[in-house]
C-alpha positions as CSV (number, residue, x, y, z in Angstrom):
1,A,-139.6,-78.3,-43.9
2,I,-142.8,-76.6,-42.8
3,K,-144.5,-74.6,-45.5
4,T,-147.2,-71.9,-44.8
5,Y,-150.2,-71.5,-47.1
6,P,-152.0,-68.2,-46.5
7,D,-155.8,-68.1,-46.7
8,F,-156.2,-71.8,-46.5
9,P,-158.7,-73.4,-45.9
10,K,-160.4,-70.0,-45.4
11,T,-159.4,-66.4,-45.8
12,G,-157.5,-65.2,-42.7
13,I,-156.1,-68.7,-41.8
14,N,-152.4,-69.5,-42.4
15,F,-152.2,-73.2,-42.9
16,L,-149.0,-74.9,-41.9
17,D,-148.2,-78.0,-44.0
18,I,-146.4,-80.5,-41.8
19,F,-146.3,-83.5,-44.2
20,P,-142.6,-82.9,-45.2
21,I,-141.6,-83.6,-41.6
22,F,-142.6,-87.3,-42.1
23,Q,-139.6,-87.6,-44.4
24,D,-137.3,-87.2,-41.3
25,Q,-137.1,-90.4,-39.4
26,T,-135.3,-88.7,-36.5
27,T,-138.3,-86.4,-36.0
28,I,-140.7,-89.3,-36.2
29,N,-138.7,-91.2,-33.5
30,D,-138.7,-88.1,-31.3
31,C,-142.5,-88.3,-31.3
32,I,-142.3,-91.6,-29.3
33,A,-142.2,-91.2,-25.5
34,L,-142.3,-94.1,-23.0
35,M,-145.4,-94.3,-20.7
36,E,-147.8,-96.9,-19.6
37,I,-150.9,-96.6,-21.7
38,D,-153.8,-98.7,-22.8
39,A,-154.5,-97.0,-26.1
40,I,-153.5,-94.1,-28.4
41,V,-156.4,-91.8,-29.4
42,G,-155.8,-89.9,-32.7
43,L,-157.7,-86.9,-34.0
44,E,-159.0,-86.8,-37.5
45,S,-157.2,-86.7,-39.8
46,R,-153.5,-86.0,-39.5
47,G,-153.5,-87.1,-35.9
48,F,-154.2,-90.6,-37.3
49,I,-150.8,-90.7,-38.9
50,F,-148.9,-90.1,-35.7
51,G,-151.4,-92.0,-33.6
52,I,-151.0,-95.2,-35.7
53,L,-147.2,-94.9,-35.5
54,L,-147.3,-94.6,-31.7
55,S,-149.9,-97.3,-31.2
56,T,-147.7,-99.7,-33.4
57,H,-144.6,-98.8,-31.3
58,F,-146.4,-99.3,-28.0
59,K,-148.3,-102.3,-29.2
60,V,-151.6,-100.8,-28.0
61,P,-154.9,-100.2,-29.9
62,F,-155.4,-97.0,-32.0
63,I,-158.7,-95.4,-31.4
64,P,-159.9,-92.6,-33.8
65,I,-161.8,-89.5,-32.8
66,R,-163.7,-88.3,-35.8
67,K,-166.1,-85.6,-37.0
68,A,-169.8,-86.2,-36.4
69,G,-171.4,-88.9,-38.5
70,K,-168.2,-90.7,-39.6
71,L,-168.2,-93.6,-37.0
72,P,-170.7,-96.4,-37.0
73,G,-172.4,-97.6,-33.8
74,E,-173.1,-95.8,-30.6
75,C,-170.8,-92.8,-30.0
76,V,-170.1,-90.3,-27.3
77,K,-170.2,-86.8,-28.8
78,Y,-168.7,-83.4,-27.8
79,S,-169.4,-80.1,-29.6
80,Y,-167.1,-77.1,-29.5
81,D,-166.1,-73.9,-31.1
82,L,-162.9,-73.5,-33.2
83,E,-161.2,-70.6,-34.9
84,Y,-163.3,-70.8,-38.1
85,G,-166.6,-72.2,-37.0
86,S,-167.8,-75.1,-34.8
87,A,-167.5,-78.8,-34.8
88,T,-168.6,-82.0,-33.1
89,L,-166.2,-84.9,-32.3
90,E,-167.2,-88.5,-31.8
91,L,-165.7,-91.6,-30.1
92,Q,-167.2,-95.1,-30.3
93,I,-168.5,-96.2,-26.9
94,S,-167.4,-99.8,-27.5
95,A,-163.8,-98.8,-28.4
96,L,-162.4,-98.9,-24.9
97,K,-163.3,-100.0,-21.4
98,P,-164.1,-97.3,-18.8
99,G,-160.9,-96.4,-17.0
100,S,-158.6,-97.1,-19.9
101,K,-155.5,-94.9,-19.9
102,V,-155.1,-93.0,-23.1
103,V,-152.8,-90.4,-24.8
104,I,-154.4,-88.1,-27.3
105,I,-152.3,-87.4,-30.5
106,D,-152.8,-84.7,-33.1
107,D,-150.6,-82.9,-35.6
108,V,-150.8,-79.2,-34.8
109,L,-151.8,-77.3,-31.6
110,A,-153.1,-73.8,-32.5
111,I,-155.8,-72.3,-30.2
112,G,-156.3,-75.7,-28.5
113,G,-160.0,-76.0,-29.2
114,T,-159.9,-79.5,-30.9
115,M,-157.4,-80.9,-28.4
116,S,-159.3,-79.6,-25.3
117,A,-162.6,-80.9,-26.9
118,A,-161.0,-84.3,-27.4
119,A,-159.8,-84.5,-23.8
120,K,-163.3,-83.6,-22.6
121,L,-164.8,-86.2,-24.9
122,C,-162.5,-88.9,-23.6
123,R,-163.3,-88.0,-20.0
124,E,-167.0,-88.1,-20.8
125,A,-166.4,-91.6,-22.1
126,S,-164.8,-92.5,-18.7
127,L,-161.3,-92.7,-20.1
128,E,-158.3,-91.6,-18.1
129,V,-156.4,-89.0,-20.2
130,L,-152.7,-89.3,-19.3
131,G,-151.7,-86.5,-21.6
132,A,-151.6,-85.3,-25.2
133,G,-149.0,-84.8,-27.8
134,V,-148.6,-82.8,-31.0
135,L,-145.9,-82.5,-33.6
136,L,-146.1,-78.8,-33.8
137,Q,-147.3,-76.0,-31.5
138,I,-148.1,-72.6,-33.0
139,V,-147.0,-70.7,-29.9
140,P,-148.6,-67.3,-30.6
141,C,-152.1,-68.9,-30.8
142,K,-151.8,-69.8,-27.0
143,G,-153.3,-73.3,-27.3
144,G,-150.8,-74.6,-24.8
145,Q,-152.1,-72.1,-22.2
146,R,-155.6,-73.4,-22.8
147,L,-154.5,-77.0,-22.2
148,D,-152.5,-76.0,-19.1
149,E,-155.6,-74.2,-17.7
150,M,-157.6,-77.4,-18.0
151,G,-154.9,-79.4,-16.3
152,L,-154.0,-81.5,-19.3
153,K,-150.3,-82.7,-19.5
154,W,-149.1,-82.2,-23.0
155,F,-146.0,-82.0,-25.2
156,S,-145.0,-80.7,-28.6
157,I,-142.0,-81.8,-30.6
158,L,-141.7,-78.6,-32.6
159,H,-142.6,-75.0,-31.8
160,F,-143.5,-72.4,-34.3
161,D,-143.1,-68.8,-33.0
């Protein structure tokens, strides 16, 4: 179901297309885990898909984390390095009250740069990060180790060795 596109979006990157997985309702249901949360935080852009599904299931708000300049109003920002450059993530300050319990959702975990940056951003916004979840972990990239080292609880539904 997962297809690899070599040299996308840049030379040297092997892009894994996970969209066919959305056709399997069992896999989607496996993404849902029970925990007491105040909101689901989803990472731009494919993390929005899973995040919205989970927020609907748990009947809690969905809060987007987006690239710099895409959210109106006052935002908390966090800049980080990723495998093919650097980026800045933003979260609207007014989105949640300090102390809110959140779970961060994304599609793929590779080296862990985006997920670890999102966790740091949420913590900077005084949110309590209960954990993180992804559909697919690319095991050889060792992003899971990075999240473990920062003390972030996380899960992956699928593993790509």
